C-alpha positions in Angstrom: 1.1 -1.1 9.7 4.5 0.2 8.7 6.1 -0.2 5.2 9.8 -0.2 4.8 11.8 1.8 2.2 13.6 -0.8 0.1 16.6 1.5 -0.3 17.4 2.8 3.2 15.1 0.7 5.4 13.3 3.5 7.1 9.8 2.5 8.1 6.8 4.7 7.3 3.1 4.7 7.9 1.5 4.9 4.4 -1.5 6.7 5.8 0.5 9.6 7.3 1.1 11.9 4.5 4.1 14.2 4.4 5.2 17.3 2.6 7.9 16.4 0.2 11.1 18.0 1.6 12.7 18.8 -1.8 10.8 21.6 -3.6 13.3 21.5 -6.5 11.7 18.1 -7.5 8.6 20.1 -8.6 6.3 18.3 -6.2 3.6 20.6 -4.8 3.4 21.6 -1.1 0.3 19.5 -0.4 1.1 16.4 1.8 1.6 13.3 -0.3 2.3 9.6 0.5 5.5 9.1 2.4 6.6 6.4 0.0 6.9 6.2 -3.8 6.5 3.1 -6.0 8.8 3.1 -9.1 9.6 0.7 -11.9 13.2 -0.5 -12.1 14.7 -1.9 -15.3 17.6 -4.3 -15.5 17.6 -7.7 -17.2 13.9 -7.6 -16.3 11.5 -5.2 -14.7 11.2 -4.9 -10.9 9.4 -2.5 -8.6 10.8 -0.5 -5.7 9.2 1.4 -2.8 11.3 4.3 -1.6 11.0 7.2 0.9 11.2 10.9 0.0 14.9 11.1 0.6 15.8 8.1 -1.6 13.3 9.2 -4.3 15.2 12.6 -4.4 18.6 10.8 -4.8 17.3 8.7 -7.7 15.9 11.6 -9.7 13.6 9.2 -11.6 11.5 9.8 -14.7 8.8 7.1 -14.6 11.4 4.3 -14.1 15.0 3.8 -13.0 17.8 1.5 -14.0 19.4 -1.3 -12.0 22.7 0.7 -12.0 20.8 3.8 -10.7 19.3 1.6 -7.9 22.7 0.2 -7.0 24.1 3.7 -6.6 22.1 4.1 -3.4 23.9 1.1 -1.8 20.4 -0.2 -1.0 19.5 -2.7 1.7 17.6 -4.7 -1.0 19.7 -5.8 -4.0 18.2 -5.5 -7.4 18.0 -9.3 -7.8 15.8 -9.5 -4.7 13.4 -6.7 -5.7 9.9 -8.0 -6.6 9.2 -8.6 -10.3 6.7 -6.0 -11.5 4.0 -8.5 -12.8 4.2 -10.9 -9.9 1.3 -11.3 -7.4 2.2 -9.5 -4.2 1.0 -8.6 -0.7 -0.5 -5.1 -0.5 -2.4 -2.9 1.9 -5.5 -1.2 0.7 -7.1 1.9 2.3 -10.3 1.4 4.3 -12.4 3.5 6.6 -13.0 2.2 10.2 -16.6 3.3 10.7 -17.7 1.9 14.1 -16.8 -0.1 17.2 -18.5 -3.5 17.3 -17.3 -5.3 20.4 -15.0 -4.6 23.4 -13.8 -8.2 23.8 -10.0 -8.1 23.6 -8.4 -6.7 21.5 -11.6 -4.9 20.4 -13.6 -5.4 17.2 -14.5 -2.8 14.6 -16.2 -2.5 11.3 -14.1 -1.3 8.3 -15.5 -0.3 4.9 -13.7 -0.9 1.6 -15.0 1.2 -1.3 -14.4 -0.4 -4.7 -13.7 1.3 -8.0 -17.5 1.3 -8.8 -18.2 3.2 -5.6 -19.8 0.2 -3.8 -19.0 -0.1 0.0 -18.0 -3.5 1.4 -18.1 -4.1 5.2 -15.5 -6.1 7.1 -15.7 -6.8 10.8 -12.5 -8.0 12.6 -10.1 -7.2 15.3 -8.7 -3.6 15.6 -5.1 -4.6 14.9 -6.1 -6.0 11.5 -6.9 -2.5 10.3 -4.9 -0.1 12.4 -2.1 0.4 15.0 -4.3 2.9 16.8 -5.9 2.0 20.2 -9.6 2.2 19.2 -12.5 1.5 21.5 -16.2 2.4 22.0 -15.2 6.0 23.0 -13.1 6.7 19.9 -14.2 9.1 17.3 -15.3 7.4 14.0 -14.6 7.2 11.1 -10.9 6.5 11.4 -8.4 5.8 8.5 -7.2 2.2 8.3 -5.6 -0.3 6.0 -6.3 -4.0 5.2 -3.8 -6.5 3.9 -4.6 -8.2 0.6 -3.1 -9.8 -2.4 -2.8 -7.9 -5.7 -3.7 -10.1 -8.7 -1.9 -8.7 -11.8 -4.0 -8.6 -15.0 -2.9 -7.9 -18.5 -4.9 -4.8 -19.7 -2.8 -3.6 -22.6 -3.0 -0.1 -21.1 0.4 0.1 -19.4 0.2 0.8 -15.7 -3.4 0.0 -14.8 -5.5 2.5 -12.8 -7.7 -0.2 -11.4 -6.3 -3.2 -9.6 -7.9 -6.5 -8.7 -7.2 -7.6 -5.0 -8.0 -10.7 -3.0 -8.7 -10.1 0.7 -8.5 -13.8 1.6 -4.7 -13.5 1.5 -2.9 -13.2 3.8 -5.4 -13.0 6.7 -8.5 -14.7 5.4 -10.7 -11.5 5.3 -14.0 -11.5 3.6 -17.4 -9.8 3.8 -20.5 -11.6 5.1 -21.6 -12.7 1.7 -18.2 -14.5 1.2 -16.8 -12.1 -1.4 -13.0 -11.7 -1.3 -12.2 -10.4 -4.8 -12.6 -6.6 -5.5 -11.5 -4.1 -8.1 -10.1 -0.9 -6.5 -8.3 2.2 -7.7 -4.5 1.6 -7.8 -3.8 4.8 -5.8 -5.6 3.2 -2.8 -3.2 0.3 -2.8 0.5 0.0 -1.6 2.5 -3.1 -2.4 4.7 -4.2 0.5 6.0 -7.7 -0.4 6.2 -10.3 -3.1 4.5 -13.6 -2.7 
């Protein structure tokens, strides 16, 4: 699943980490996520997802202004950026642990680990979790992602480290016991669209 930079429109795979190409930004040489999520302040607060090159042009310090955002001549105007506290569609990281069935397009088991360390098993079609062509001969585990809805909660702690997600939206995913609501670490989640 690709995620688009809201400024320049380049599409990135959030699972394929990259070395930040601008060492002067003070970012270490270890590979990091190819996209950055930032807060943007205008008449209200919005959020933006940008690639490394646009991040470098913004020179942000925790948040940016709407005027700073407009200086990029972005493909997404400030007024159409998602509001920060709105529910939104996200992808959450999972581990694809085994092949289940070869019936087209192939079925696999993916495991979501919540913030308490509990593993939750989901079985669905390969394309639900990855663009890779996985089958019974593939090596497991494999990295994957799963679409979900982020449910904002008021914690009084600023930017929360743990997010509540609902896997029933947008694709109706749930575990065998019927659970669809999970608490996960925020750094495992990438917002991709507002609802």
